N, C-alpha and C positions, 0 to 999 in steps of 0.2 A: 429676900432669899427664900427659896422653896425648901423648907426643912422636911417636907413630906418625903423627899427623896431618901432620907435616912431610914425609912421603914423598909426599904428594899435591901436584901442581903448583898446583892451584887454591887450596890453603891457603897455600902459600908466596907465591903472587901476592897473596893477600889480606893477608898479613903485610907484605910489601914495600910494597903500596899504602897501607895505613893508616900505616905509618912515614913515608913521603914526604909524604903529605897532612897528617900531624900537624905536620911541620916547616913546611910552607907556611902552614898555619892558625895556627901559633904566631906567625909573623912578621907575617902580615896581620891576624890577629885582635887583636893588641895595639893596633894603630892604631885598629881599630873600637871597642874598649873605651875607650881613653883619650880618643877624640873623642866618646864617648857616642853612637855611631852604631849600636848594636845593632838598633834599630827599622828603620833604613834597610836593614840586611842582610836583615831579614825581608821588606821590600818588594821587594828585588831577587830574593830567593828565589822569591817568588810570581810575579814578573814573568817568571821563567824558564819558567813553565808555558805561557805564551803562545807562547814560542819552541819548546817541545817539541811543542805541538799543531800549529804551523805546519809543523815539520819532518816530522811524520808525514803531514800532509795533502798536502804537496808531494812527499813521497818523498825528502826530503833528510836529511842527517845531523842528528838532533834536537839533538845537543849543540852543533853549530855554530850553529843557529838560536837555541838557548837562550842561547848566549854573546852573540849579536848583540842579543837582547832585553834581556839583563842589562846590557850596556854602555850601550845606548840609554836604558834606564830610569834607570840611575844618573846619567848625564850630564843626562838630562831633569830629574831631581830637583834636581841642582846648579844647572841653569839657571833653573828656576822659583823656587828658594829665594833666588836673587840678585835676583829681582824683587819683586813684591808678594805672592807666595804664601808662606805659612809652610811650613817644611820638612816638618812632620808632615802638612800638607794635600797637599803634592806627593807624599809617599810613599804616602798613601792613594789618590791618583789612579792612580799606576802599579801599585800593588798590585792594586786592583780591576780595572783594565783588563787586566793580564796574565792574571789568573785567568779573566776573562770570555772573552778571546780563546782561551785554552787550551781551555776547555770547548767553545767553539764549533767550533774546528778539529778537536778529537777527535771531536765528534759528527758532523761532516761527512766524516770519514775513512771510506772504505768498509771494511766488515769489522771484525774485532776487532783491537785494538792490543795484541799480546802483551807487548811490553816496557814498557808504560806503568806497570804496577805496580812494576817495577824502579826507574824513575825517581821515582815518587811516594814509595815506601816504602824503596827501596834494597835492594841485595843485595851485600854486600861480597865474597861468595864468587864473584861474577861478574867480578871484576877480571881483566883480561887483561894479557899482557905488553906490549901496545901502550899500555894505560892507564898502566902503570908508567913507561914511558919519558916519556909526557906529564906525569905527576905529577913525575918527576924534573927535567924541563926547567923546569917552573914553580917548583919549589922552589929550584933554582939561581938562576933569575931573581929570585925574591923576596929571597933572601939577598944576591945581588950588589947589588940595588937599595939595601938597607939598608947594605951595606958601603960604598957610594960616597956615598949621600945620607942616611945615618942621622941625622946631626946636624940637618939641615934638616927631615927628616920629624918628628923628635922635637920640634923647636921649634914646628912647625905643630900637632902633636898636642896639646901641653900649653897653648899660648897663641897662638892665631892672630893676635890683635891685636898682640901683641908682635912676632911674626914679621914682620908688615907694617911695623912701625916700623923694623925692621932691613933692610927692602927685600929680603926673601926672596921667592922666587916662590911665594907662597901659593896662588894660583889654579892654577898648573901642578901643584903637588904634590897639591892636592885632586883634580884631574882624573885624574892618573896613579894615585893610590891608589884612587880609586873604580873605575877600570878593573881594577886588580889585585884588588880585593875582588870585583868581578863575576866575573872569570875564576876566582878561587879558589872561589867559590860554585858555579859551573857544574861545575868539576872534581870537586867532592864529591857532586854529584847521584847519580852512579852508585853511590857508596859507601853513603850513608845516606839518599838520597832527598830530594825537595823538602820534605817535611813535617818532617824532622828535622835537616837539615844545618846549621841555625843553631847547633846544639850545639857543634860543633867550632870554630866561629869566635867563640864567646862564653864558654861555660862554663869551659874550661881557663884562659882569660885572666882571668875573674872570680875564679877560685881564686887565681891568681898575684897579682892585684891586692890580695887580702886579706893576702898574705904579704910583699909587698915593694912599694916605690914606685920602684925602679930600673927604667928602661925595658928595659935589656938583660937584667936578671934576670927581669923579667916574661916576656920571650920565651923564656928558657931554662926557667923553671918551667912555663909553659903548655905547652911542648913535651913536657916530662917527664910532666905530668899527662895530656895527650892520648894519649901513647904507652901509659901504664899503663891508661887507660880503654879505648883501642881494642884493645890486645892482650888485656886481661882480658875485655872484652866478647866478643871474637872466640872465645876459647877456651871461655868459659862457654856461648855460644850454640850451639856445636857439641856440647858435652857434654850440654846439656839440650834440644837440638833446638828452639830458638826463634829468631826473627829477630835477627841480630847488631846491627842498627841500634838496636833498642829496648833491648837490654842495654847497649850502649855509652852511650847517653844516660842511662839510669838510673844507671850507675856514675859518670858525670861529674856528674850532679846530686847524687849522694850525696857526692862529693868537695867540691862547693861547700857542701853542708850542713855538712860537717865544718869547712870553712874559716870558715864564719860563727861557729863557736864560739870562734875565736881573738879575743881581746880586744885 
């Protein structure tokens, strides 16, 4: 292993960034997987593209507008699904609308958008010190949320109807967690891109789900799997000179394939 890479600030930033986002995704991703909401994570992911396009068109910070679109999309799905619209139909609407708006705004933006490929396909080596502080703050917030409301979140995750009979704030928990999922997705855009970020919020958790049924152990195992996949993918990508995001996803998919062999 080439430890000389650690002398470079960009590589150290990448290592710290993937470590922090792995912790955040482990905490948030378990909720997504246990609620069988992986598809909605994909819908929010593609809704972000509309926010990215608007940010570039207006000259604003694209991550801020992407976050706004993600939160609005997730709350919109939740609101529509409580009415007469099926959840999968609501997801399809925000998914398609977000992508369409993103394409429209990017087309209308004068000149070439140089950073767009970074958000679409990701470049973990572009993580900055400021990104690390943002990742750290979100990871602390996610862990603190589970430390305080973990039992309520677990009850809603596993059996929403039972949680209602116990007079738990199901609707509030759903809204808060949807916002957390949206923010988590936006924060990972810069690391692995819109096209691939679903991997960190689903694949490690699916691996952990095959190995244990304990909620807390799922979070721990998914964090470990995510760290191994991210660190391994990062080192391999630099050594063979290919995009880190692709290698990370391939490794995580391989881990899930091995987990499927467990009887």
